[in-house]
C-alpha positions in Angstrom: -32.5 -46.2 96.2 -31.7 -42.8 97.5 -30.7 -40.0 95.2 -29.2 -36.7 96.2 -31.4 -34.0 97.7 -32.3 -31.0 95.6 -33.9 -31.0 92.2 -30.8 -30.1 90.2 -27.9 -31.1 92.3 -24.8 -32.2 90.4 -23.3 -34.6 90.2 -26.3 -36.9 90.5 -25.7 -39.6 93.2 -27.8 -42.7 93.5 -27.0 -45.2 96.3 -27.3 -48.8 95.0 -29.0 -51.6 97.0 -27.1 -53.5 99.6 -27.2 -56.6 97.6 -25.4 -54.9 94.6 -22.4 -56.8 93.3 -19.8 -55.0 91.2 -18.6 -58.3 89.8 -22.1 -59.0 88.5 -22.6 -55.5 87.2 -19.5 -55.7 85.0 -21.0 -58.6 83.1 -24.1 -56.4 82.3 -22.2 -53.2 81.5 -19.2 -54.6 79.7 -21.0 -54.9 76.3 -21.4 -51.1 76.2 -17.7 -50.9 75.1 -14.8 -49.0 76.7 -15.4 -50.8 79.9 -13.0 -49.9 82.7 -13.0 -51.9 86.0 -10.6 -50.6 88.6 -11.0 -53.4 91.1 -9.6 -53.5 94.6 -10.1 -57.2 94.7 -8.2 -57.8 97.9 -7.4 -55.8 101.0 -4.1 -53.9 100.8 -1.9 -51.9 103.1 -3.1 -48.7 104.8 -2.2 -45.7 102.6 -1.2 -42.2 103.6 -2.6 -39.6 103.2 -6.1 -40.3 104.5 -5.5 -43.6 106.1 -7.5 -45.5 103.4 -6.6 -49.1 102.5 -5.3 -49.8 99.1 -8.1 -52.4 98.8 -10.9 -50.1 99.9 -12.5 -48.7 96.7 -13.5 -50.3 93.3 -14.8 -48.4 90.3 -16.7 -49.4 87.1 -17.5 -47.3 84.1 -18.2 -47.9 80.4 -19.4 -46.1 77.2 -17.2 -43.0 77.4 -18.7 -39.9 75.8 -15.4 -39.2 73.9 -12.2 -41.1 73.5 -8.6 -40.3 72.9 -6.5 -43.1 71.3 -2.9 -42.6 70.2 -0.1 -44.9 69.0 3.6 -44.3 69.3 4.5 -42.1 66.3 1.2 -40.2 66.3 0.9 -36.6 67.3 1.7 -36.0 71.0 -1.6 -36.6 73.0 -0.3 -35.4 76.4 -1.2 -31.7 75.8 -4.8 -32.7 74.9 -4.9 -34.8 78.1 -3.9 -31.7 80.1 -6.7 -29.7 78.4 -9.3 -32.4 79.1 -8.4 -32.7 82.8 -8.2 -28.9 83.3 -11.7 -28.6 81.8 -13.3 -31.3 84.1 -15.9 -30.1 86.6 -14.3 -29.3 89.9 -17.1 -30.5 92.0 -16.3 -33.3 94.5 -18.9 -35.0 96.8 -17.4 -35.4 100.2 -17.6 -38.8 101.9 -17.9 -40.7 98.6 -15.1 -42.7 96.9 -12.6 -40.5 95.1 -13.3 -41.3 91.4 -16.5 -39.5 90.5 -16.2 -39.5 86.8 -13.5 -38.0 84.6 -10.7 -39.0 82.3 -9.6 -42.7 82.7 -8.2 -45.6 80.9 -4.9 -47.0 79.8 -1.5 -45.4 79.6 0.7 -48.1 78.0 4.5 -48.4 78.6 5.1 -46.7 75.2 3.1 -43.6 76.3 6.5 -42.4 77.5 7.8 -42.2 73.9 6.4 -38.7 73.7 8.2 -37.7 76.9 11.7 -38.9 76.3 13.3 -40.1 73.0 14.6 -43.4 74.2 13.8 -45.7 71.3 11.6 -48.8 71.3 11.9 -52.5 70.7 11.9 -53.7 67.1 9.1 -56.2 67.2 5.4 -55.2 67.6 3.5 -58.3 66.6 0.5 -57.5 68.8 0.1 -53.7 68.4 -2.0 -51.8 70.9 -2.3 -48.0 71.4 0.2 -46.3 73.6 -2.7 -44.3 75.1 -6.3 -45.3 75.1 -8.5 -43.3 77.5 -12.0 -41.9 77.6 -14.1 -39.2 79.2 -16.5 -41.1 81.5 -19.4 -39.0 82.8 -20.8 -41.8 85.0 -19.1 -44.3 87.3 -20.2 -46.9 89.8 -18.2 -46.8 93.1 -17.9 -49.4 95.7 -16.6 -48.9 99.3 -15.4 -52.2 100.7 -15.0 -50.7 104.2 -18.6 -49.4 104.4 -20.1 -52.2 102.2 -21.9 -49.5 100.2 -22.1 -48.7 96.5 -23.2 -45.6 94.4 -23.8 -44.5 90.9 -22.4 -41.1 90.2 -23.5 -39.3 87.0 -22.0 -35.9 86.0 -23.9 -35.2 82.9 -20.8 -33.8 81.1 -21.1 -32.5 77.5 -18.5 -33.9 75.1 -18.3 -30.6 73.3 -17.5 -28.1 76.1 -17.3 -30.2 79.3 -20.2 -28.3 80.8 -22.6 -30.3 83.0 -26.3 -30.6 82.8 -28.8 -32.2 85.3 -31.1 -33.6 82.6 -28.2 -35.2 80.8 -26.9 -36.7 84.1 -30.3 -38.1 84.9 -30.7 -39.6 81.5 -27.4 -41.3 81.7 -28.0 -42.6 85.2 -31.4 -44.0 84.3 -29.9 -45.9 81.3 -27.3 -47.4 83.5 -29.8 -48.3 86.2 -32.1 -50.0 83.7 -29.2 -52.1 82.5 -28.3 -53.1 86.1 -31.9 -54.0 86.9 -32.3 -56.2 83.8 -32.8 -59.8 85.0 -30.7 -61.3 82.1 -27.1 -60.8 81.1 -26.4 -59.7 77.6 -24.6 -62.4 75.7 -20.9 -61.8 75.2 -18.9 -62.7 72.2 -16.3 -65.4 72.4 -12.7 -64.5 72.3 -11.0 -63.8 69.0 -9.8 -66.6 66.8 -6.0 -66.8 66.7 -4.5 -64.5 64.1 -0.9 -65.1 63.2 -0.9 -62.8 60.1 1.4 -60.3 61.8 3.6 -63.0 63.4 7.2 -61.9 63.2 8.7 -62.5 66.6 10.6 -65.6 67.4 8.7 -67.9 69.9 10.8 -70.1 72.2 9.2 -73.1 73.9 9.1 -73.2 77.7 8.4 -75.8 80.3 4.7 -74.9 80.2 2.7 -76.5 77.4 1.6 -74.0 74.7 3.5 -71.2 76.5 6.2 -69.5 74.5 8.7 -66.7 75.4 10.3 -64.1 73.2 13.6 -65.0 74.9 15.3 -68.4 75.0 16.6 -69.2 78.5 20.2 -68.7 77.2 19.2 -65.4 75.5 17.6 -64.0 78.6 20.6 -64.8 80.7 22.9 -63.3 78.1 20.8 -60.1 78.2 21.2 -60.0 82.0 25.0 -60.4 81.6 25.0 -57.6 79.1 23.2 -55.4 81.6 25.6 -56.4 84.4 28.5 -55.5 82.2 27.0 -52.1 81.4 26.4 -51.4 85.1 30.1 -52.3 85.8 31.1 -49.8 83.1 29.0 -47.1 84.8 26.2 -46.9 82.3 23.5 -47.5 85.0 22.8 -48.8 88.4 19.8 -51.0 87.7 17.7 -52.1 84.7 14.4 -53.9 84.7 14.4 -56.7 82.1 11.3 -58.7 81.1 10.5 -61.7 79.0 7.1 -61.8 77.3 5.2 -65.1 77.6 2.6 -65.9 75.1 -0.2 -68.5 75.1 -3.5 -69.0 73.1 -6.5 -67.4 74.8 -8.9 -69.9 76.3 -11.9 -67.8 77.2 -13.3 -64.3 76.8 -11.3 -61.5 78.5 -14.1 -60.6 80.9 -14.4 -64.2 82.0 -10.7 -64.2 82.5 -10.9 -61.1 84.6 -13.6 -62.6 86.8 -11.6 -65.8 87.2 -8.4 -64.0 88.0 -10.3 -62.0 90.7 -11.3 -65.3 92.4 -7.9 -67.0 92.2 -5.3 -64.2 92.3 -6.9 -61.2 93.9 -4.8 -58.0 94.4 -5.5 -54.5 95.6 -4.7 -52.7 92.3 -6.4 -55.1 89.9 -8.1 -53.9 86.7 -9.9 -54.7 83.4 -9.9 -52.5 80.4 -11.7 -53.1 77.1 -9.8 -51.2 74.3 -11.9 -52.7 71.5 -9.5 -55.0 69.6 -7.6 -55.7 72.8 -8.3 -56.1 76.5 -6.1 -55.7 79.6 -6.6 -58.0 82.6 -4.5 -57.3 85.6 -4.1 -58.5 89.2 -1.4 -55.9 90.0 -0.2 -55.6 93.6 1.6 -52.3 92.8 0.2 -48.8 93.1 2.0 -46.1 91.1 0.6 -42.7 91.9 -2.2 -41.6 94.2 -3.3 -38.0 94.4 -5.6 -36.8 97.1 -6.2 -33.0 97.8 -2.8 -32.1 96.2 -0.8 -34.7 98.1 0.8 -37.5 96.0 2.0 -40.9 97.1 4.0 -43.6 95.2 4.7 -47.1 96.3 7.6 -48.7 94.4 8.0 -52.5 94.7 11.4 -54.1 94.4 12.4 -57.4 95.8 10.3 -60.6 95.5 10.1 -63.9 97.4 7.7 -66.8 96.9 4.9 -67.8 99.2 4.6 -71.5 99.8 1.4 -71.7 101.9 3.5 -72.7 105.0 3.6 -69.8 107.4 6.9 -70.9 108.9 8.6 -71.2 105.6 7.1 -68.0 104.3 8.4 -66.1 107.4 11.8 -67.5 106.7 11.6 -66.4 103.1 10.4 -62.9 104.2 13.3 -62.6 106.6 15.8 -63.6 103.9 14.3 -61.0 101.6 14.6 -58.3 104.2 18.3 -59.3 104.8 19.1 -59.5 101.1 21.7 -56.8 100.3 20.9 -57.0 96.6 17.1 -56.6 97.0 17.4 -53.8 99.6 19.9 -51.9 97.4 17.5 -52.3 94.4 14.5 -51.0 96.4 16.4 -48.0 97.9 17.6 -47.0 94.4 14.1 -47.0 93.0 12.7 -45.1 96.1 15.4 -42.5 95.5 14.5 -42.3 91.8 10.8 -41.8 92.6 11.8 -39.2 95.2 13.6 -37.3 92.4 10.7 -37.6 90.0 8.3 -36.2 92.5 10.6 -33.4 93.3 10.1 -32.1 89.7 6.4 -31.3 90.5 6.2 -31.1 94.3 6.9 -28.2 96.7 10.4 -27.9 97.9 11.1 -30.0 101.1 7.7 -31.7 100.9 9.0 -35.0 99.4 9.7 -37.6 102.1 10.1 -41.4 102.4 7.5 -42.7 104.8 8.4 -46.4 104.5 11.6 -48.0 103.2 11.8 -51.6 102.3 8.7 -52.8 104.2 7.4 -56.4 103.6 4.0 -56.7 102.0 2.3 -60.1 101.3 0.1 -60.9 98.3 -1.6 -64.0 97.0 1.4 -65.8 95.6 4.4 -63.6 96.5 5.8 -61.2 99.0 7.5 -58.0 98.2 9.7 -55.2 99.5 7.8 -52.0 99.2 8.8 -48.4 99.9 6.4 -45.4 100.2 7.3 -41.9 99.0 5.0 -38.8 99.4 5.0 -35.1 98.4 2.7 -32.1 97.9 2.2 -30.8 94.4 3.2 -27.2 93.6 0.4 -24.8 92.9 -0.7 -25.0 89.2 0.5 -28.6 88.8 -2.2 -31.0 87.9 -2.6 -34.8 87.8 -1.4 -35.2 84.2 1.8 -33.1 84.9 2.4 -35.4 87.9 1.9 -38.5 85.7 4.2 -37.2 83.0 7.0 -36.3 85.4 7.0 -39.9 86.8 6.1 -42.0 83.8 6.9 -44.9 83.4 7.4 -46.0 87.0 11.0 -46.4 88.2 10.3 -49.8 89.7 9.7 -51.2 86.2 12.4 -49.2 84.3 15.6 -48.7 86.4 18.1 -46.1 87.4 19.1 -43.7 86.0 15.7 -43.9 84.3 16.5 -42.6 80.8 19.5 -44.9 80.4 17.5 -47.8 81.7 14.7 -47.1 79.2 17.2 -47.1 76.4 18.7 -50.4 77.5 15.2 -51.9 77.7 14.4 -50.8 74.2 17.7 -52.2 72.9 17.6 -55.6 74.7 13.9 -56.6 74.9 12.8 -58.1 71.5 9.1 -56.9 71.8 7.4 -53.7 72.7 5.8 -53.9 76.1 2.4 -52.5 75.2 0.2 -52.2 78.3 2.7 -54.1 80.5 4.5 -51.7 82.9 2.2 -48.9 81.9 -0.8 -47.9 84.0 -4.6 -48.1 84.4 -6.0 -45.2 86.2 -8.1 -42.0 86.4 -8.2 -38.3 86.9 -11.4 -37.5 88.6 -13.7 -34.5 88.5 -12.4 -32.5 91.5 -8.8 -33.3 90.8 -8.0 -36.5 92.6 -6.2 -39.2 90.7 -4.8 -42.7 91.0 -2.8 -45.0 88.7 -1.5 -48.6 89.2 1.5 -50.2 87.6 0.6 -53.0 85.2 2.5 -55.9 86.4 0.9 -59.4 86.9 -0.9 -58.3 83.7 -2.4 -60.2 80.7 -3.1 -58.4 77.4 -5.5 -60.2 75.1 -5.0 -59.6 71.4 -5.5 -61.5 68.2 -6.6 -64.6 70.1 -3.5 -64.7 72.4 -2.7 -63.8 76.0 0.5 -62.0 76.6 2.0 -62.4 80.1 5.2 -60.5 80.5 7.3 -61.0 83.6 10.5 -59.3 84.6 12.8 -58.2 87.4 15.4 -55.6 88.3 19.0 -56.4 87.4 21.9 -55.0 89.5 25.6 -55.5 89.7 25.0 -58.3 92.3 22.4 -60.1 90.1 22.9 -63.8 89.3 21.4 -64.5 85.8 20.0 -67.9 86.8 18.4 -66.5 89.9 16.9 -63.6 88.0 15.4 -65.9 85.4 13.9 -68.1 88.2 12.3 -65.0 89.8 10.5 -64.3 86.6 9.0 -67.8 86.6 8.0 -67.4 90.3 6.0 -64.4 89.2 4.7 -66.2 86.1 3.7 -69.4 87.8 1.2 -67.6 90.1 -0.4 -66.0 87.0 -0.4 -69.1 84.9 -1.9 -71.3 87.5 -4.4 -68.6 88.5 -5.8 -68.1 85.0 -5.7 -71.6 83.7 -5.2 -74.1 86.6 -2.7 -76.8 87.0 -3.7 -78.7 83.9 -4.4 -75.6 81.7 -8.2 -76.0 81.4 -10.5 -73.4 79.8 -11.8 -70.7 82.2 
C-alpha cells in the first residue's frame, strides 16, 4: 500500500491493493453504522463536464463523526447544512475521485417541506427522517476506469471542522484493520414485521404478498383527476406514484448486494439510517457539481426491454416518436433549466441533450441533459435547495405539482424521489434521484413506482408503465418465484 508523500500531508491517501473489492468491503464496514455506499454498479453515459462516465466512481463510508437527522415538522435543518458545508476543508487531491470525505447521506422527498409549504400526504405508516446525513471524515473511493481504489482520511474534528494528521491516521488505521480482517462480522437479520402503526389501506395486486396503497381503479381515478386539472390549467404535468409493499425476506445489505448483481445501475446506493435502510438501483442522476459547473439529467419517458435487440430497437424508436413522452421530457428539461437559472450565472444554462435514448437493465428512457455555472458565493447546498425535489419526479409547474401529489397520494414518499448524495471537501457534489428504490422499515420493503401524467395520458397505459418499472425491481430482488435473497 502506498500512502501520500510527506509526514503530515492532508488528507491522508492510502492506495488499496489491486484485489480490493468494494462489494466485499461493505460487508465488513456496514456494522459500523451510518453506512453509505454510492455504487456505480453499471457503466453509464458519458457526462459533461469532465467527460467522466456516470458509472465510473463508487464510494463507501460509515461511522460518521457527527450526524444531522430531522423529520418534517422539526426545526429547519437546511441552514445548518449550509454551515457544515461552508466549514468543510477546501483541500482537494487532484486525479482522485471527487468525493474525498464531507457531508453525505439521505435527503428524503419530504426534505422539501422546509423549502415550500406544499402540504404532505395524510398517511405515514413507515416514518423515516426527511433528512438523515452525516459528516464523514474518511471514504473509500473506487475508479472503475482505472481499476484502482483508495482510502482517503481527512481527520476532521466534529467540534470545529479543523483537520489533524494524527486523527486522520488513527481513523485510516482503524478502517484498514477492519478491511484486513479475515472474517466478516456477523450481521443481524432483518427486523420482524411490525404492524403496530398500520393505518394505510393495503390493496392486493397480481403479485403474491405484494400490496399497493392504491386500488387499480383508485390509481386510474387519480390519473383522471390530474388530467382534469391539467385541462383546467392547474398544471402541465404531475408525477403520480403508487407504493408497493411486501414483507422483507433478507437483511438490507444482502438485498443491496443481490440487487447489484441482478439490476445494476449507474446511480445505485445503499444507506443505513439505523431503524431503516435505503436500497436503490437508480438510473437517474439529479445534480452533479464539478469545479462550479452543475449538470442535471432528467428522465422522462419509459419503454420496456425484452432481451430481443430487434424488438427493443422498435420500442426505442416508438419512444422517440411518442409525442406525449417527448412533450413530457421537454417540459421537465425546461423546469430544470429554470431551477438552475436561480443559482447559475446569467446565460450559462444550456440544454446539451434533449430526449436522448439511454438503455438500462430492464428499461430504456428518454433523458435530457442541462448544464450551468454556479454564481460566485453559491454553494452545493444552495444548488440542491433551488432544485429540490427533482422536476422529473414532481411535475410542472413544480409547486402546483407538489401540492397535487400531497393531495392525491395516500402515503408520504419518504426516501423515494429524494436523493442520496454528498458534498465533498473541496466543494464538488453529486446527488441521484431515488427511483427504482426500496426502503426497508419495520420488516417490510416499500417499492414505490410512478410516472408523469400529462393531458395526453391514458390511465390504463400509465398504470401499466408503473408495473413495467416494478416488475424489473420485483424480479431482481426476489426472483420469479419470490425466494429469499
